[in-house]
C-alpha positions in Angstrom: -89.1 122.5 186.3 -88.4 120.6 189.9 -90.0 117.6 190.8 -90.1 118.3 194.7 -92.0 120.9 196.1 -90.8 122.6 199.3 -92.3 124.3 201.9 -91.5 125.2 205.3 -93.5 125.7 209.0 -92.0 126.5 212.4 -88.7 124.1 211.1 -90.4 121.7 210.0 -89.3 121.2 206.3 -92.5 120.0 203.5 -90.3 117.8 200.5 -93.5 116.6 197.9 -93.1 114.3 195.3 -94.4 116.1 192.6 -93.8 114.1 189.3 -97.6 113.5 188.1 -96.8 112.6 184.7 -95.3 109.3 186.0 -97.0 108.9 189.6 -94.2 110.3 190.8 -92.2 107.3 190.1 -88.3 106.7 190.9 -86.6 107.9 188.1 -83.3 108.8 188.1 -84.4 112.5 188.0 -86.6 112.7 191.0 -84.3 110.7 192.8 -81.1 113.0 192.2 -83.6 116.0 192.9 -84.7 114.7 196.1 -81.4 113.3 197.2 -80.4 117.0 197.0 -83.1 118.6 198.6 -82.2 116.1 202.0 -78.5 117.3 201.6 -79.5 120.5 201.8 -81.5 119.9 204.9 -79.4 118.3 206.8 -76.7 121.5 206.4 -79.8 123.9 207.6 -79.7 124.8 211.0 -83.7 126.0 211.2 -84.7 122.9 209.6 -85.6 120.9 212.4 -87.3 117.5 210.9 -88.9 116.9 207.5 -92.1 115.7 206.1 -91.8 113.6 202.9 -94.9 113.6 201.1 -96.5 114.1 197.5 -98.5 115.5 195.0 -101.8 113.9 193.3 -103.7 110.3 194.3 -100.6 108.7 194.4 -97.3 108.7 197.0 -94.4 107.2 194.4 -95.7 104.6 191.8 -92.7 102.6 192.2 -89.4 102.5 190.2 -89.9 104.9 186.8 -89.7 102.0 184.1 -88.6 104.2 181.7 -85.8 106.1 183.2 -84.9 103.9 185.9 -82.3 104.9 188.9 -79.5 103.0 189.5 -80.0 100.3 192.2 -76.9 101.5 193.6 -78.6 105.1 193.5 -81.6 103.8 195.3 -79.4 102.5 197.3 -77.9 105.9 198.7 -81.1 107.5 198.6 -82.2 104.9 201.7 -79.3 105.7 203.1 -79.3 109.1 203.0 -82.3 109.4 204.5 -81.6 106.9 207.2 -77.8 108.9 208.0 -79.7 112.2 208.1 -79.4 113.7 211.1 -82.8 114.8 211.9 -86.0 112.8 211.6 -87.7 111.7 208.0 -91.5 111.7 208.5 -93.4 110.1 205.5 -96.8 111.3 205.2 -99.2 109.1 202.8 -102.3 110.3 201.7 -102.4 108.2 198.0 -101.5 104.6 196.5 -98.0 103.1 197.2 -96.4 101.1 194.9 -92.9 98.6 195.2 -89.8 101.5 195.6 -91.9 103.8 197.2 -93.0 101.6 200.3 -89.4 101.1 200.8 -88.9 104.8 200.8 -91.5 104.6 203.4 -89.6 102.7 205.4 -86.8 104.5 204.6 -88.4 107.2 207.5 -88.4 107.2 210.5 -92.0 107.9 211.1 -94.7 107.0 208.9 -98.4 108.2 208.9 -101.1 107.2 206.4 -104.5 107.7 205.3 -107.1 105.8 206.0 -107.5 105.6 202.1 -103.6 105.1 201.1 -102.9 101.6 199.3 -99.5 99.5 199.7 -98.2 97.0 197.4 -94.9 95.0 196.6 -95.5 94.3 193.4 -91.8 93.1 191.6 -93.1 89.7 191.7 -95.6 89.9 188.8 -93.0 91.5 186.6 -90.4 89.1 187.4 -87.9 90.8 189.8 -87.8 91.1 193.8 -88.0 93.8 196.4 -83.9 93.2 196.3 -82.4 96.8 197.4 -85.8 98.1 199.3 -85.6 94.5 201.4 -82.8 96.5 203.5 -85.6 99.0 204.4 -88.3 96.8 205.1 -86.9 93.9 206.7 -85.9 95.3 209.9 -89.0 97.8 210.9 -92.0 95.7 209.1 -94.1 92.0 210.7 -91.9 89.1 208.6 -95.0 87.1 208.0 -96.6 89.5 206.7 -93.8 90.7 204.4 -93.3 87.0 203.2 -96.9 87.3 202.1 -97.3 91.0 200.0 -94.0 90.5 198.5 -94.8 87.0 197.7 -98.0 87.8 196.2 -98.4 90.8 194.9 -101.5 91.9 197.0 -102.5 95.3 198.0 -103.0 96.0 201.6 -104.6 99.6 203.3 -103.2 102.3 205.8 -104.7 99.8 209.1 -103.2 97.0 207.1 -99.3 98.9 207.1 -99.5 100.1 210.5 -100.4 96.9 212.1 -97.4 95.3 210.2 -95.2 98.4 211.0 -94.5 100.0 208.1 -96.7 102.9 209.4 -96.4 104.1 212.7 -99.7 105.5 212.5 -103.3 106.0 210.3 -106.0 107.7 210.4 -109.1 109.0 208.6 -107.0 113.0 209.0 -103.6 112.4 207.8 -102.9 116.0 209.8 -104.4 115.5 212.6 -102.4 112.0 213.2 -99.2 113.8 212.3 -99.9 116.9 214.6 -98.9 115.4 218.1 -95.7 114.0 215.9 -94.9 117.2 214.7 -95.4 119.0 218.3 -93.0 116.5 219.9 -90.2 117.1 217.1 -90.3 120.8 217.4 -90.1 120.8 221.4 -86.8 118.1 220.9 -83.1 118.9 221.1 -81.9 119.3 217.7 -78.6 116.7 219.0 -80.9 115.1 221.3 -82.6 114.1 217.6 -79.5 113.7 216.0 -78.3 111.3 218.6 -81.6 109.5 219.5 -81.5 108.7 215.4 -78.4 107.4 215.3 -79.0 105.2 217.9 -82.4 104.0 216.3 -81.0 103.2 213.4 -77.5 102.3 213.7 -79.2 98.2 213.6 -80.6 99.0 209.8 -77.8 100.6 208.5 -75.3 97.4 209.9 -77.3 95.6 207.1 -76.6 98.5 205.1 -72.6 97.6 205.2 -73.4 94.0 205.0 -76.1 93.4 202.6 -76.5 96.2 200.2 -73.6 95.5 197.5 -75.1 92.1 197.1 -78.4 93.2 197.0 -77.8 95.8 194.2 -76.3 93.2 192.0 -78.8 91.5 192.6 -81.8 93.8 191.3 -79.2 94.7 188.1 -79.1 90.9 187.7 -82.4 90.2 187.6 -84.3 93.6 185.8 -82.0 92.9 183.1 -83.0 89.5 182.5 -85.6 88.2 179.5 -88.6 87.4 182.5 -87.8 90.6 183.8 -88.3 92.6 180.4 -91.3 90.5 179.0 -92.8 91.4 182.6 -92.1 95.4 182.8 -93.6 95.4 178.5 -96.5 93.0 180.0 -96.9 95.9 182.3 -96.4 98.9 179.9 -98.4 97.3 177.5 -101.4 96.2 180.4 -101.7 92.9 180.0 -100.7 89.8 181.6 -97.6 88.1 181.1 -97.0 84.7 179.8 -96.6 82.9 183.3 -99.9 84.1 184.5 -101.9 81.2 185.1 
């Protein structure tokens, strides 16, 4: 059973995270299937742009603690989105946590429904948003990012738009998305590719400079006793011992 739904309308390919059993968490299997689907879109001359969305009420619950991709695998997926020669637009109508927030930040644009919620909860299980900082740091307000990374607080779609994680938010996400897709359909493919390359160049420089160190940091933290206790507490739905 595939974990990525696919549909096409007037040159826009919609890829849907469709893994309801784990709330679209980033399992090794889902990351691999999404990477393959993006690669197909990159080679297909009939695809002008990609919409990345989801089934169910969760866009992505973050990393799958039972079947986690390697830190390097997540880095590769984020880089793939940035390097894809076609715009990728996130369409979010549900909840987004941890690694899913980094996935949204990797997209060229992102729109969210008013009821969507976001949280960077890594600190609550004893790790850090190491790999996803590669896409978050260049694209979000530093003060706001410090708050949400250090506290794990939830924030809503209007706040996500205010701090730069979302391009726009509204009650009717498809109405918000419509002029964006219309603009992409009116744009020349080569012009889109070259413009995207200009816009992502500095983000990709940070990948070249920092990805290896952040991947190593992520692996070290997830292997720590603190993280093991944090993940166990999360799976058992109890507070870890450091909660005051």
